[in-house]
C-alpha positions as CSV (number, residue, x, y, z in Angstrom):
1,M,-6.4,27.0,-21.0
2,N,-8.5,23.9,-20.8
3,A,-12.0,23.9,-22.3
4,P,-14.8,25.2,-20.0
5,W,-16.7,22.6,-18.1
6,K,-20.5,22.5,-18.2
7,P,-22.3,22.4,-14.8
8,G,-23.3,18.9,-13.8
9,A,-21.2,17.3,-16.6
10,I,-19.6,14.9,-14.2
11,N,-21.5,12.7,-11.7
12,G,-24.4,15.2,-11.8
13,R,-22.7,17.4,-9.2
14,D,-21.8,21.1,-9.4
15,P,-18.4,21.4,-11.1
16,F,-16.9,23.8,-8.6
17,A,-17.5,25.6,-5.3
18,A,-15.3,27.8,-3.1
19,F,-15.3,29.2,0.4
20,I,-13.0,32.2,0.8
21,C,-12.3,34.4,3.8
22,D,-11.3,37.8,2.3
23,D,-12.9,40.0,-0.3
24,D,-9.9,40.6,-2.5
25,T,-9.2,36.9,-3.1
26,L,-12.9,36.3,-3.6
27,D,-13.1,39.0,-6.3
28,M,-10.0,37.6,-8.1
29,L,-11.4,34.0,-7.9
30,R,-14.7,35.0,-9.4
31,V,-13.0,36.4,-12.5
32,V,-10.8,33.3,-12.9
33,V,-13.8,31.0,-12.4
34,E,-15.9,32.8,-15.1
35,D,-12.9,32.5,-17.5
36,M,-13.0,28.8,-16.9
37,G,-16.7,28.6,-17.7
38,W,-17.8,27.9,-14.1
39,P,-20.6,29.8,-12.3
40,A,-19.2,32.6,-10.2
41,D,-22.1,32.4,-7.8
42,K,-20.5,29.2,-6.4
43,C,-17.8,31.3,-4.9
44,H,-18.9,31.9,-1.3
45,K,-17.7,34.2,1.5
46,G,-16.5,32.3,4.5
47,G,-13.7,29.8,5.2
48,L,-13.4,26.1,5.8
49,R,-15.9,25.9,8.7
50,N,-18.5,27.5,6.5
51,A,-17.7,24.9,3.9
52,V,-18.3,22.1,6.4
53,Q,-21.6,23.5,7.4
54,T,-22.8,24.0,3.9
55,L,-21.7,20.6,2.6
56,S,-23.2,18.8,5.5
57,V,-26.7,19.6,4.1
58,S,-25.9,19.6,0.3
59,A,-23.9,17.6,-2.3
60,S,-20.2,18.4,-2.6
61,P,-18.9,19.7,-5.9
62,N,-16.3,18.0,-8.1
63,I,-13.7,20.6,-7.2
64,L,-13.7,22.4,-3.9
65,L,-11.6,25.3,-2.9
66,V,-11.4,26.2,0.8
67,D,-9.6,29.0,2.7
68,L,-7.8,28.0,5.9
69,S,-6.8,31.6,6.8
70,E,-9.2,31.7,9.8
71,S,-8.7,28.1,10.9
72,G,-6.9,27.6,14.2
73,D,-6.4,23.9,13.6
74,P,-6.2,23.3,9.9
75,L,-5.6,19.5,10.0
76,N,-8.5,18.9,12.4
77,D,-10.8,21.1,10.2
78,I,-9.7,19.3,7.1
79,N,-10.6,16.0,8.7
80,S,-14.0,17.5,9.5
81,L,-14.4,18.5,5.9
82,A,-13.5,15.0,4.8
83,E,-16.5,13.6,6.7
84,V,-19.0,15.7,4.7
85,C,-17.3,15.5,1.3
86,E,-18.5,12.8,-1.1
87,P,-15.9,10.4,-2.6
88,G,-14.1,11.8,-5.7
89,T,-14.2,15.4,-4.6
90,I,-10.9,17.2,-5.4
91,V,-10.1,19.6,-2.6
92,I,-7.7,22.5,-2.9
93,A,-6.8,24.6,0.1
94,M,-5.3,28.1,0.5
95,G,-3.8,29.8,3.5
96,Q,-1.2,32.2,4.9
97,V,1.0,29.6,6.8
98,N,4.2,28.9,4.9
99,D,5.2,25.6,6.5
100,V,6.4,22.6,4.6
101,R,5.3,20.3,7.4
102,L,1.7,21.6,7.2
103,Y,1.8,21.3,3.5
104,R,3.0,17.7,3.8
105,D,0.3,16.8,6.4
106,L,-2.4,18.4,4.2
107,I,-1.3,16.4,1.1
108,V,-1.3,13.2,3.2
109,S,-4.8,14.0,4.4
110,G,-6.0,13.9,0.7
111,L,-5.7,17.5,-0.5
112,Q,-4.8,18.1,-4.2
113,D,-2.8,21.2,-3.5
114,Y,-2.2,24.1,-1.1
115,L,-2.0,27.7,-2.3
116,L,0.0,30.2,-0.3
117,K,-1.5,33.7,0.0
118,P,-1.0,36.0,-1.7
119,F,-1.0,34.4,-5.2
120,S,-1.6,35.6,-8.7
121,P,-4.6,34.9,-11.0
122,D,-2.2,32.8,-13.2
123,Q,-1.2,30.7,-10.2
124,L,-4.8,30.1,-9.3
125,R,-5.8,29.3,-12.8
126,E,-2.9,26.8,-13.1
127,V,-3.9,25.0,-9.9
128,L,-7.6,24.8,-11.0
129,S,-6.6,23.5,-14.4
130,Q,-4.5,20.8,-12.8
131,A,-7.5,19.8,-10.7
132,Q,-9.6,19.7,-13.8
133,T,-7.0,17.4,-15.5
134,A,-6.9,15.1,-12.5
135,L,-10.7,14.9,-12.4
136,N,-10.8,13.9,-16.1
137,A,-7.9,11.5,-15.9
138,P,-8.7,7.8,-16.3
139,K,-9.0,6.0,-12.9
140,H,-6.4,3.3,-12.4
141,D,-7.5,-0.2,-11.6
142,E,-7.0,-0.7,-7.8
143,S,-5.5,-4.1,-8.5
144,T,-2.5,-2.4,-10.1
145,S,-1.7,-0.6,-6.8
146,D,-1.3,-3.8,-4.8
147,K,2.4,-3.8,-5.4
148,P,4.0,-1.3,-3.0
149,H,6.3,1.4,-4.2
150,I,9.9,1.0,-3.0
151,S,11.8,4.2,-2.3
152,T,15.5,4.0,-1.5
153,A,17.8,6.8,-0.4
154,V,21.6,6.6,-0.9
155,I,23.7,8.7,1.3
156,G,27.5,9.0,1.5
157,T,29.3,9.5,4.7
158,R,31.9,11.6,2.9
159,G,32.4,13.0,-0.5
160,G,34.1,10.6,-2.8
161,V,33.0,7.4,-1.1
162,G,31.0,6.4,-4.2
163,A,27.4,7.0,-3.1
164,S,26.5,8.4,-6.6
165,T,28.1,5.3,-8.3
166,I,26.0,3.0,-6.0
167,A,22.8,5.1,-6.7
168,T,23.1,5.0,-10.5
169,S,24.1,1.3,-10.4
170,L,21.1,0.4,-8.2
171,A,18.7,2.3,-10.4
172,W,20.2,0.6,-13.5
173,L,20.0,-2.9,-11.9
174,L,16.4,-2.4,-10.7
175,S,15.2,-1.3,-14.1
176,N,17.2,-3.7,-16.3
177,E,17.7,-6.9,-14.2
178,K,14.6,-6.7,-12.0
179,E,12.5,-4.8,-14.5
180,P,10.3,-2.5,-12.3
181,I,9.8,1.0,-13.8
182,T,12.4,3.0,-11.9
183,A,13.1,6.7,-11.3
184,L,16.5,8.1,-10.3
185,L,16.3,11.4,-8.4
186,D,19.7,13.2,-8.1
187,L,19.3,15.9,-5.5
188,D,22.8,17.3,-5.8
189,V,21.3,20.3,-7.7
190,H,24.7,22.0,-8.5
191,F,27.2,19.1,-8.7
192,G,25.1,16.0,-9.4
193,T,26.6,13.3,-11.5
194,G,23.6,11.1,-12.3
195,A,23.1,12.4,-15.8
196,L,26.9,12.6,-16.5
197,T,27.4,9.0,-15.4
198,L,24.7,7.8,-17.8
199,D,25.8,10.1,-20.6
200,L,22.6,12.2,-20.6
201,E,21.8,15.9,-20.6
202,P,20.2,16.7,-17.3
203,G,17.7,19.3,-18.6
204,R,15.9,21.8,-16.5
205,G,13.3,19.6,-14.9
206,L,14.6,19.6,-11.4
207,T,15.3,23.3,-11.2
208,D,11.9,24.1,-12.7
209,A,10.3,21.9,-10.0
210,I,12.2,23.7,-7.3
211,D,11.3,27.1,-8.6
212,N,7.6,26.2,-9.2
213,P,6.4,23.4,-6.9
214,S,2.8,24.0,-7.8
215,R,3.5,22.8,-11.4
216,I,4.5,19.3,-10.2
217,D,2.0,16.8,-11.3
218,G,1.9,13.6,-13.4
219,L,2.2,15.5,-16.7
220,F,5.1,17.6,-15.4
221,I,6.9,14.4,-14.4
222,E,6.4,12.8,-17.8
223,R,7.9,15.9,-19.5
224,A,10.7,16.6,-17.1
225,M,12.2,13.1,-16.6
226,I,15.1,12.1,-18.9
227,K,14.8,8.6,-20.3
228,A,17.9,6.4,-19.8
229,N,16.1,3.4,-21.1
230,D,12.6,2.0,-21.4
231,K,12.3,1.4,-17.7
232,L,14.7,4.0,-16.1
233,S,14.1,7.7,-16.0
234,L,16.3,10.4,-14.4
235,L,15.6,13.8,-12.8
236,S,18.7,15.8,-12.1
237,A,20.3,19.3,-12.6
238,E,23.5,21.2,-13.2
239,A,22.4,24.5,-11.7
240,P,24.8,27.4,-12.0
241,I,27.0,27.6,-9.0
242,N,26.2,31.3,-8.5
243,A,22.5,30.4,-8.2
244,P,21.7,29.3,-4.6
245,M,18.9,26.8,-4.1
246,M,15.9,28.8,-2.7
247,T,13.3,26.3,-1.5
248,D,11.5,25.2,1.7
249,G,11.6,21.6,0.5
250,T,8.0,21.5,-0.8
251,A,9.1,20.6,-4.3
252,F,11.1,17.6,-3.1
253,F,8.1,16.2,-1.1
254,Q,5.8,16.8,-4.1
255,L,8.3,15.0,-6.4
256,Q,8.4,12.0,-4.2
257,E,4.6,11.9,-4.1
258,E,4.4,11.9,-7.9
259,F,7.1,9.3,-8.2
260,R,5.1,6.9,-6.0
261,A,2.2,7.3,-8.5
262,S,4.3,7.0,-11.6
263,F,7.1,4.5,-10.8
264,D,7.5,1.1,-9.1
265,C,10.9,2.1,-7.5
266,T,12.6,5.4,-6.7
267,V,16.3,5.7,-6.0
268,I,17.3,9.0,-4.4
269,D,21.0,10.2,-4.6
270,L,20.8,12.3,-1.5
271,P,23.7,14.6,-0.5
272,R,24.2,14.3,3.3
273,D,23.9,18.1,3.9
274,M,20.3,17.9,2.5
275,L,19.3,16.1,5.7
276,I,20.0,19.3,7.8
277,N,17.7,21.6,5.9
278,Y,15.1,19.1,4.6
279,P,14.7,16.3,7.2
280,H,11.3,15.4,5.8
281,L,13.0,13.9,2.7
282,L,13.3,10.6,4.4
283,G,9.8,10.6,6.0
284,D,8.5,7.9,3.6
285,V,11.6,6.2,2.4
286,N,11.6,2.4,2.7
287,A,15.3,1.8,2.6
288,T,18.3,4.0,3.4
289,I,21.8,3.0,2.2
290,I,24.7,4.5,4.0
291,V,27.8,4.3,1.7
292,T,31.1,4.5,3.6
293,E,34.8,3.8,3.4
294,L,36.8,2.1,6.1
295,T,38.3,5.4,7.4
296,L,38.3,7.3,10.6
297,A,36.3,10.2,9.2
298,S,33.7,7.9,7.6
299,A,33.3,6.0,10.9
300,R,32.6,9.2,12.8
301,D,30.0,10.3,10.2
302,A,28.4,6.8,9.9
303,I,27.7,7.0,13.6
304,R,26.1,10.4,13.3
305,L,24.0,9.4,10.3
306,L,22.8,6.2,12.0
307,S,21.8,8.2,15.0
308,W,20.0,10.8,12.9
309,L,18.1,8.1,11.0
310,K,17.0,6.4,14.2
311,S,15.4,9.7,15.3
312,H,14.0,11.1,12.0
313,A,13.4,8.0,9.8
314,A,12.7,5.1,12.1
315,Q,10.5,3.5,9.5
316,S,13.4,3.1,7.0
317,Q,15.4,-0.1,6.8
318,V,19.1,0.9,7.0
319,F,21.9,-0.8,5.1
320,V,25.6,0.0,5.7
321,V,27.7,-0.5,2.6
322,A,31.5,-0.3,2.7
323,N,32.7,0.7,-0.8
324,K,36.1,0.7,-2.4
325,V,37.4,-1.9,0.1
326,Q,41.0,-2.8,-0.5
327,S,42.6,-6.1,0.5
328,S,45.4,-4.4,2.4
329,N,46.5,-1.1,3.8
330,L,43.1,-0.4,5.4
331,E,43.0,2.7,7.6
332,I,40.5,0.9,9.9
333,S,39.8,-2.8,9.9
334,R,36.2,-4.1,9.3
335,Q,36.1,-5.4,12.8
336,D,37.0,-2.1,14.4
337,F,34.7,-0.2,12.1
338,E,31.7,-2.4,13.0
339,S,32.6,-2.1,16.7
340,S,32.6,1.7,16.5
341,I,29.2,1.9,14.7
342,E,27.8,-1.0,16.8
343,R,26.3,-2.9,13.9
344,K,27.4,-5.1,11.1
345,I,28.4,-3.9,7.6
346,D,25.8,-5.4,5.3
347,I,27.7,-5.3,2.0
348,M,31.5,-5.0,1.4
349,I,32.2,-3.8,-2.2
350,P,35.8,-4.4,-3.3
351,S,37.8,-1.6,-4.9
352,D,37.7,-1.8,-8.7
353,P,39.2,1.4,-10.3
354,K,39.6,-0.3,-13.6
355,T,35.9,-0.9,-14.1
356,G,35.1,2.6,-12.8
357,A,37.4,4.1,-15.4
358,H,35.9,1.9,-18.1
359,A,32.4,2.9,-17.1
360,A,33.2,6.6,-17.3
361,K,34.7,6.2,-20.8
362,L,31.6,4.4,-22.0
363,G,29.1,6.7,-20.3
364,Q,27.5,3.7,-18.5
365,A,26.5,2.7,-15.0
366,F,29.3,0.9,-13.1
367,V,27.4,-2.4,-13.1
368,E,26.6,-2.2,-16.8
369,A,30.2,-1.6,-17.8
370,G,31.5,-4.3,-15.4
371,K,28.9,-7.0,-15.3
372,A,31.5,-9.7,-14.5
373,S,33.3,-7.8,-11.8
374,K,33.2,-8.8,-8.1
375,A,32.1,-5.2,-7.2
376,S,29.1,-5.5,-9.5
377,A,28.1,-8.8,-8.0
378,K,28.0,-7.1,-4.6
379,I,25.9,-4.2,-5.9
380,L,23.5,-6.9,-7.3
381,E,23.3,-8.4,-3.9
382,L,22.4,-5.0,-2.5
383,S,19.6,-4.6,-5.0
384,N,18.2,-7.9,-3.9
385,L,18.2,-6.6,-0.3
386,I,16.3,-3.5,-1.4
387,L,13.6,-5.4,-3.3
388,G,13.1,-7.6,-0.2
389,V,12.9,-4.7,2.2
390,A,9.2,-5.1,2.6
391,D,9.7,-8.6,3.9
392,I,12.4,-7.8,6.4
393,E,11.0,-7.8,10.0
394,D,12.2,-5.5,12.7
395,E,14.8,-7.2,14.9
396,G,14.1,-5.2,18.0
397,D,15.9,-2.4,19.6
398,P,19.7,-2.5,19.5
399,K,21.7,-2.2,22.6
400,E,21.9,1.1,24.2
401,K,24.5,3.3,22.4
402,Q,27.4,4.9,24.1
403,S,27.8,8.6,23.7
404,L,29.1,10.1,20.5
405,M,32.0,11.9,22.2
406,S,33.2,8.6,23.9
407,K,33.3,6.9,20.5
408,I,35.2,9.8,18.9
409,G,37.6,9.6,21.8
410,S,38.2,6.0,21.1
411,F,39.0,6.4,17.4
412,K,42.7,6.9,18.0
413,S,42.9,3.4,19.4
414,M,41.3,2.1,16.2
415,L,44.1,3.3,14.0
416,P,46.4,0.3,13.3
417,S,50.1,0.4,13.9
418,K,52.6,0.2,11.1
419,K,52.9,-3.5,11.8
420,A,49.1,-4.0,11.8
421,K,48.8,-2.2,8.5
422,K,51.0,-4.7,6.9
423,E,48.9,-7.6,8.3
424,A,45.4,-6.0,7.8
425,V,43.2,-7.8,5.3
426,G,39.7,-6.8,4.4
427,S,37.0,-9.3,4.9
């Protein structure tokens, strides 16, 4: 437990105040507060609106705990609280609504954390200790935050198209060739290959984060990340396949928030099925890479993913990358593939199984093991696109899309004849 604070020790303000709706939580809070060396008489009965009324006529404390249980419009009430709080106040909320979207909106509004009722004294003590640590942490020079964080998600249209290879290679290139401090987040909790590719032990960081989202802070990130080199860190898992992932997605959002504060770039190896249960994962991603092969199934799923991204992550710059492209015997030609998805393929990466096998034997990223290969040169080109994503201007709305069913119906005509297969040559 952290050392007790002395009243008025920071900025001349009260160290702590709380406004709680129910008696049981209030009684538990007073015990925890006394253990931490704070005055229990600063724990008041009444929720967030009482806090707004009180702080409108008195100085706000260094740490403020407010109860949203009686609030009909939590976000609006939090905004009202912000108007009466002095700069530097750390606000923690509690409530009974278990909704990841509400949690995300509250964090974006400036809250330190959100406690879901009911909670234990240990959970409360841990959150208050984290707030104490945050308050005591050195303040970063604002000039260092001028450079925007670049977050990139890599999604494969099908299993085996090489999305994880692209993700690990991008992370390695960004950290080694471009030199920003980079994080690789492998969200395939049970079968992820990020650590395996880089010859690392995955550790328990990701599973611990999923099990205990309230623990996620800068210190947790520092301890949980596995170092691949001086500027590349990895967070992944190899969870037992008999242990299903039980989470509402709060941990993933909190991880992304901490990554923005701790790293220059984040590369997320994102299994496509995660989009179904956790669509908020791409809410703040700058660039999304769809990795595909020139096949019928990949064409269908590329269309579906592009449509989903347009609806759920319109802010993200999308790049389509065709991987493992052969010079002949293509199932679908580049021209037909681009016609079906109604956009150009941004990068064509040639097939290079020899370098892939060599990288696996060495325990290195594909681009590290095959620096001279044509495939690595294309991935380097992709990394340049990612770094320049902030400068890319919107080109306007694409032409109106035809229906998904009509496209699926047209796929049979895209399959080349035996004669065409002999003549097909990749671009």
